[in-house]
C-alpha positions in Angstrom: 0.0 0.0 0.0 1.3 3.4 -1.0 1.1 6.5 1.3 1.7 10.2 0.7 1.7 13.4 2.8 -1.3 15.7 2.7 -2.4 19.0 4.1 -5.5 20.2 6.0 -6.5 23.8 5.3 -6.8 24.7 9.0 -4.6 26.5 11.5 -2.6 24.9 14.3 -4.9 26.8 16.7 -7.8 24.6 15.6 -5.7 21.5 16.1 -4.6 22.6 19.5 -8.1 23.5 20.6 -9.5 20.0 19.8 -6.4 18.3 21.2 -6.8 20.1 24.5 -10.5 19.0 24.7 -9.5 15.4 24.0 -6.7 15.6 26.6 -9.2 16.9 29.2 -11.7 14.3 28.3 -9.1 11.5 28.8 -8.0 12.9 32.1 -11.6 13.1 33.3 -12.2 9.5 32.3 -8.7 8.4 33.6 -7.8 6.8 30.3 -4.4 5.1 30.8 -3.4 4.2 27.3 -4.6 5.0 23.8 -3.2 4.1 20.4 -2.9 7.8 19.5 -2.0 10.7 21.6 -4.5 13.6 21.8 -2.7 15.6 19.1 -2.8 12.7 16.7 -6.4 11.9 17.4 -7.3 15.5 16.8 -5.5 15.4 13.5 -7.3 12.2 12.6 -10.7 13.8 13.3 -9.9 17.0 11.4 -8.7 15.0 8.4 -12.0 13.2 8.3 -14.2 16.3 8.9 -12.3 18.8 6.7 -10.9 16.7 3.9 -13.6 14.0 4.0 -11.0 11.2 4.2 -12.6 7.8 4.8 -12.1 5.7 7.9 -10.3 3.1 5.8 -7.8 5.6 4.5 -7.3 7.2 7.9 -6.8 3.8 9.5 -4.0 3.0 7.1 -2.4 6.4 7.4 -2.4 6.4 11.2 -1.6 2.7 11.5 -4.7 1.8 13.5 -7.8 -0.3 12.9 -10.8 1.0 11.0 -13.0 0.5 14.1 -10.5 2.5 16.2 -10.5 5.3 13.6 -14.3 5.4 13.7 -14.3 5.5 17.5 -11.7 8.2 17.7 -13.6 10.4 15.2 -16.9 9.9 16.9 -15.4 10.8 20.3 -13.9 14.0 18.8 -17.2 15.0 17.2 -19.1 14.5 20.5 -16.6 16.7 22.3 -17.0 19.4 19.6 -20.8 19.1 19.8 -20.8 19.7 23.6 -18.7 22.9 23.1 -21.0 24.4 20.4 -23.1 27.4 21.4 -26.8 27.2 21.5 -28.9 30.1 20.2 -29.3 31.8 23.6 -25.5 31.9 24.0 -25.0 33.0 20.4 -27.4 35.9 20.9 -25.0 37.5 23.3 -22.7 38.2 20.3 -25.5 38.7 17.8 -27.0 41.6 19.9 -23.8 43.5 19.3 -24.0 43.3 15.5 -24.9 46.2 13.3 -27.3 43.7 11.5 -27.6 40.0 10.9 -28.1 37.9 7.8 -30.4 34.8 8.1 -30.3 32.1 5.4 -31.0 28.4 5.0 -29.0 25.8 3.2 -29.6 22.1 2.3 -26.8 19.6 3.1 -27.2 16.6 0.8 -27.6 13.1 2.3 -27.7 9.5 1.0 -31.2 8.3 0.3 -32.7 6.6 3.3 -35.7 4.2 3.8 -38.0 7.0 5.0 -37.2 9.3 2.1 -40.2 11.7 2.0 -39.4 13.9 5.0 -35.9 14.5 3.6 -36.7 15.3 0.0 -36.5 19.0 -0.8 -38.8 20.0 -3.6 -36.9 23.3 -4.0 -33.5 21.6 -4.5 -34.9 18.4 -6.1 -32.8 16.1 -3.9 -32.6 14.7 -0.4 -31.0 16.5 2.4 -31.2 18.3 5.8 -32.1 21.9 6.4 -29.7 24.0 8.4 -30.3 27.7 9.3 -27.3 30.0 9.3 -26.9 33.4 10.9 -24.0 35.6 9.6 -22.7 39.0 10.6 -22.3 42.0 8.3 -19.0 40.7 7.0 -20.4 37.3 6.1 -18.7 35.5 9.0 -20.6 32.5 10.4 -22.0 33.3 13.8 -24.3 30.4 14.4 -25.7 27.3 12.7 -28.9 25.6 13.8 -29.3 21.8 14.3 -30.5 20.0 11.2 -34.1 19.4 10.2 -35.5 17.2 7.4 -35.0 18.8 3.9 -38.7 19.1 3.3 -39.0 21.7 6.1 -39.5 25.2 4.7 -36.9 27.8 5.8 -39.4 29.9 7.6 -40.8 26.9 9.4 -37.2 25.8 10.4 -36.4 29.3 11.7 -39.6 29.3 13.8 -39.0 25.8 15.1 -35.8 26.8 16.7 -37.1 30.2 17.9 -34.7 32.1 15.7 -37.3 34.7 14.6 -38.4 35.4 18.2 -34.9 35.6 19.5 -33.8 38.1 16.8 -37.0 40.2 17.4 -36.5 40.3 21.2 -32.9 41.4 20.7 -34.1 44.0 18.2 -31.5 43.0 15.7 -32.2 44.1 12.1 -32.0 40.9 10.1 -31.9 40.5 6.3 -33.4 37.3 4.7 -34.6 36.1 1.3 -38.1 35.7 0.0 -38.4 32.3 1.7 -38.9 34.1 5.0 -41.8 36.2 3.8 -44.3 36.6 6.7 -41.6 36.2 9.4 -42.3 39.8 10.6 -40.5 41.1 13.7 -37.1 42.4 13.0 -36.7 40.3 9.8 -36.6 42.2 6.6 -37.4 40.5 3.2 -37.4 41.8 -0.3 -40.6 42.9 -2.1 -42.3 40.1 -3.9 -44.5 40.4 -7.0 -48.1 39.3 -6.3 -51.0 38.4 -8.5 -52.7 41.7 -7.9 -49.5 43.7 -8.3 -47.8 42.4 -11.5 -44.9 44.9 -11.4 -42.8 46.4 -8.7 -42.2 50.1 -8.6 -38.8 51.6 -9.3 -38.3 52.3 -5.6 -39.2 48.7 -4.7 -36.7 47.4 -7.3 -34.0 49.7 -5.9 -34.7 48.4 -2.4 -34.5 44.8 -3.6 -31.1 45.4 -5.2 -29.7 46.9 -2.1 -31.2 44.1 0.0 -29.7 41.5 -2.3 -26.2 43.0 -2.0 -26.4 42.8 1.8 -27.8 39.3 1.8 -25.2 38.0 -0.6 -22.6 38.3 2.1 -24.5 35.6 4.0 -23.4 33.2 1.3 -19.9 33.4 2.6 -21.0 31.9 5.9 -22.6 29.0 4.1 -19.4 28.6 2.1 -17.5 28.5 5.3 -19.8 25.8 6.6 -19.5 23.7 3.5 -15.8 24.0 3.3 -15.9 21.0 5.6 -16.0 18.2 3.1 -17.9 15.9 5.5 -20.9 18.2 4.7 -20.6 17.8 0.9 -22.8 14.8 1.4 -23.7 13.2 4.7 -23.3 9.5 4.6 -24.5 8.8 8.2 -28.1 8.5 9.3 -29.6 12.0 9.0 -31.0 11.7 12.5 -27.4 11.7 13.7 -26.5 14.9 11.8 -26.9 16.9 15.0 -27.6 16.0 18.6 -29.9 18.9 19.6 -33.6 18.5 19.5 -36.0 21.3 18.3 -37.5 23.7 20.8 -40.9 22.6 22.0 -43.6 25.2 21.3 
């Protein structure tokens, strides 16, 4: 079997952050011995998440078993999940923004037995819906847990209380036409209606300005999808996230 060196487009700060969490977790559990040290396990997990390397390739490269590679990656993912901010925590930072950008994205999945809930008619394929909040520079501030792809963006935002949270914080939020009717502090572009076949010149100008601002939110989605593991989820879609929707 041939091997070759490869790179991961991440900083050493990211590696050290995950390695420290793994080190603390091992100390808490009093783990005496592992096949890989914390730094190597962190590198293994990041290679899988960022580059999309398979467990078989990682096992060969790190000279461990496939089952061990899977277990190490899953442990790292669980540690990262527990460190992720919920919406209430993220709102502390969002309140300080000049304005926020709200958008939804579909992460493709393998077809599953119960296909209908995960089929998006808008995108014409199966996936999970993730809501993303970005700042004025297009930086990712918060991403919601995943819902089935058939869920509409506005429904997904309401399910996790995003609209209410942004409105209570009085944060001006720009969103696309999929969020028409959200109200509160969410602003959407003007939409042509049956009884109003044409938009006025002023409305068109507002829509152009709105689109320029909202386009920056695509950078946040691009940041999210730079992780190759999200190019197409091959796990059970119910395991895409661990958090459950807020109960109304």
